[in-house]
N, C-alpha and C positions, 0 to 999 in steps of 0.2 A: 136222301142223304147217303153218302158213301159209307159202307160199313167200316172201312178202315179209317175214317176221319176221327171217330171217337171223341172223347174229351167233352168239354162243356161248350155248348152252342146255344145261343139265345136269339130269339126272333120276336119282333114286335108286330109286324104286319106281313101277311103273305098274300101278295097280289101279283098276278102275271102281267108283265109288260112286254109286248111283242112289237118289235120294230122290223119292218120288212121293206125291201126295195129290190124288185126284180128277182125275188127268190132268196135274197139275203135276209137273215133274221137272227136276233138274239132274244131269248126269253129268260128273264131273271126270275128265279123262283121266289125271291123276297125283295121288296123294294126298300124296306125300312127295317133295320136291325138294331137292336139295343143290346149292348154287351156290358157286363160288369168289368171294371178295371182289373187287369191281371188274369182274366179268363181266356178261353180259347173260343174263337168265332169262325164260322164257316159261311162263305158266300158261294152260291152256285148258279149256274146258268146252262141252258141248252142253246145250241146254235144250228142254223140251217144255211146251206148255200144252194145256188141254182142247180138244176139237173145238169148232168154232164160233168160235174166236178166230183172227184173221188177223194177219199181220205188222204191219199198220197199227195194230192195237189195242195193240201194245207201245209204251208211252209212254217208258219209260226202262229201261236195263240198265247195270250197272256192277259193279265189284269194290270190296270194302271190307275193312278190318280193325277199324275202330272204329265206334262209334255216337255220334250227337250228338242230344241231346234225345229219346233212345229210338228214333231212326231211323238206318239205315245211312248212313255218310258216304262219298260217292264219293271214291275214292283220289286222283283227279285234283285234288281240292280241298285235299288235305293238303299243307301247306307242306314237310313232310319229304320229299315225293316230287316236289316241283316240278321240272318239266322232265325227269323221268326215267321217267314212266309214259305209255303210250299204249295204246289199245284198237284191235282189229281185229275187228269184229262183223259177222256176215252173217245177215241176216234170213231169206233163202230156205233156208238149211240150219240155221238156229237154232243157231249156234255163236258163241263169243266168246273171243278171245285177249287176254291182257294181257301186255305186254312191259315189263319193268323194266330199265333200263340202269344201269351203274355201281352194282351192288348193294352194300349195306353190311351190316355185321354187325347193325346196328340194324333192318334190314329183316326179320330173322328173325321170323316171325309166322304166324298162320293166316289165309289169304285166302279170302273167300267171294264168291260171285256171286249177285246178286239182280236180278230184273226185275219191272216193274210194267206194268199195262195202263192204259188211259184211263178205266177204271171206278174211282171212288174206293175206296181200301182194298183193291183187288185186286192182290196182289203175292205173290211167292214167293222164298225164299232157300234155296239148297242148303247144308245143314249136316249133318255137319261139312264143313269146306272143305279147302283144300290147305295143308299145313304146309311152309313154306319155311325152310330152314336155310342161313345164309350163313357161310362159314368162310374163314379166312385160311390160307395154306400155312405149314407148319413143317418144319424139318429135324431128323430124328432121327439120333442118332449111336450106332453100335454097333461095338464092337471085334471085328475079325475074328481078329487074332492080335497078337503083340507089336509088330508094325511097321505093320499096316494097319488102317484103319477103313472102315466102310461107312456112307455117308450116304444116307438115304431121305427123299424128299419126300412129305409126307402132310398130311392135313386131318382135322378132327374128324368129318366124315361122308364117306362113300365117293363119290368122283366117278366119272363114267363113263370107260371106257377110250378114249373118243373124244378125250380131251385128251392133248396131248403135253407132257411135262415137259422143261424146258430148265435146264441148270446153268450157273452163272457162277462164275468164280474171280477175285476182286478186280475184279468187275464186267465181266469179259470172258467171253463165251460160250465154253464148252469142250466141252459134251457134251449129248446128249438122253437121256431115259430116267428112270425113277422112282428109280434109285439111282446112287450114284457112289462108287468106291473112292478113298481118299486115304491118304497116308502119315501115320503117327502123329507128333505133335510139330510139325506144320506150323502156322505163324502166318498162313497165307493165309486169306482170307475166302471162304466158299462159301455160295451161296444158290440157290434154285430158283424157277421161275415157270412159268406156263402160256404156251405160245407165243401171242404176240399181246397179252400183258398184262404187259409188262416192268415197268411202274410198280407192279404188285401182287405183286412178288416177296417171298419169305419173308425174315424177318430172317436176316442172315448168321451163320454159326457159325464160330468160330475159337478157337485156343488162346490162353492168357494172354499178353499183352504183358509187357514187363519191369515188375515191380511197383515201386511207389513206397512208401517207408517213411518214416514220420514218428515223432518222439519228443517226448514231453511230460513234464516241462517243458523239459528241455535234454539235449543229448547228453553233456555233461560233468557228472557227478553228484557230490554229496556223500554221504558215508556216512550211511545212515539214510533217505535220500530214497526216494520211491516214483516209479517211472518207468513210463509207458505207451507201448507201441509199437503202431503201427497200420500195417497193410499193405493196399494196394488195387491191383488190376490189372484192366485192361480185358479182358474175356473173355465169350464166349457159346458154350455155357452158362456160367452163373456159376461162378466159381472157388472152390475150397476152399483154405484157407490152413493151413500148418504152419510152426512156428518151430523152428529148430535153432540150437545154439551151435557155434562152430568146434571141431573135433576131437572132437565128440560124435556118436555114432551115433543115439541115442534122441532123439526130438523133445522140446523143452522145453514146447511148448503147441500147441494147434490152435485155429483161429478167426482172424478178422480182427484181433482186439485181443489183445495179450499184455501183462500187467501184472506188474512185479517190485516187490514191497514190501520195505522195509528193505534198500535197495541197499548192497552191501559191495564191497570190492576183489575178492573172488572172482567177482563178477558181471561184472567188466570183460572186454571182449573183443569178437570179431566175432559178430554174430547174422545168421542167414539166414532170410528169409521166402520160402517156396516156395508159389507159386500153381499150382493144378492143376485141370484139367477133363478131359472125355473126349477133347478134341482134343490136349492136350499139357500141358507144365509149363514154368515159368520161375521164376527166383529173383533176389533182390536182397540186398545185404549192408549192414549197419549196424554201426558201431563205437561201443561205449559205453566211457567212461573215468570212473573215480572218482578224486577227489583223495585218494590214500592218505595216511594219517597225519594228516590234518587233520580234526578233529572240530568239531562245532558250537560247543563252548565256546571252543576256541582261536580260531576265526573271530570269535566275538563279542568276545573280548578285543582282537584286532587291530583290529577296527572301532572299538571304544571308545577305544583308545589313539590312533589316528589322528584321531579326532574331537576329542579333548581337545587334541592338538597344534595342530590347525587353529584351534580356538577361541582358544587362547593367542596364536598368531601374529596373529590378527585383532585381539585386544585390544591387543597390543603396537603394532601399526601405528596403531591409533586413538590411543593415548597419544602416540606420536611426533608425529603430525599435530597434536594438541592443543597440545603443548609448543611446537612450531614457530610456531603461530599466536599463542600468548601472547607470545613473544619479539618477534614482529613488531609487536604492538600496543604493547609497552613502548618500543621504539625510536622510535616516532613521537610519543609524548607527553612524554618527558624534556626535550627542548630548550625547549619552551614554558614548562615549569615553571622552568627556570633563568633565563630572561629576566625573568620576573615577580619572581623573588626579587631580581635585581639592581636592578630598578626600585624595589622597596620599600626596599632598603637605601640607594639614592641619595636618595630622598625624605626619609628619616629624617635623613640627614647634613645636607641643606640646612636642615631645620627647626632642628636643633641650632645650626647656624652663625648663623641668623637670631636665635634667642634669645640667643645669646652677644653678638652685636653690639648688641642692644638694651640688654643689661645694662651693657655698657661705656658707652654713651651716657648713661644715667641716672647712672652713677657720676660722670662729669665735671661 
């Protein structure tokens, strides 16, 4: 390994693979490498060319995983590796190291080394290449006895003993080592990581928090209704759910959702949802009530009766308002009609008197 490479480097298997053809050869120092997510990994190889070739004849040398237009594509030009790849190649000893920093699970692939001379078409690629597996850390939970659990930090591929595992409880460092004993039933959060890589710690494991329970359509039910209960709890590993009714030893149902069809008064009471995983258990209570003695027909009759009463009251109010308005109109028009009648009668009297007077004059 190059002294300047430094950092965290992980190897699973060290086996030499030599490919040769007329003096051309690539020797990979490791064929399988297992790296922890977020760490730094180094891949290395030695290469040989036929006699008569000089270091100055080597035009290009690089690592690749993909091809473009039928030709290997230098990993340094791949946008997915931008700023994370560098080479350390030495012509006098014919070796080349590739360092990848902040490795990701998407970096898992087969990496090959190729080199070319200044003679057109003269090139050689070492195949098969180096298989890189990038893994995140996980915590396994195993029960030791009725009161104790054993937590183990592990990965999908075996990492070197060179690494030191560190454990945290509620994000505070508590212990080093690949395993950790904890008491059963704890709701504390435990995670592990490799020393120096705090940001790449495993997902925390913890027992179920207090479950939340919801009911649909309502917590107060009518006889004959169908009710669905749903329970959920924050937990890792994921929790299993069991439903119980108060004063009953046997569970009513299992699973996150519990449905009661044709709800009756006998179904009323307290129901318990218990969430459980390898770390512990927790429960929550819900009370369901039915309106005993009230069936749907009776309810419909009550609703109809009150609807009719409301309609009649509205109609009565409208009639009263209409009657009041009519009286107001009548009171404003009667005085005018009386004065006109008086004036007509007065004019009639004057006419009769005039006629009478004329008659008298003619007669004399």
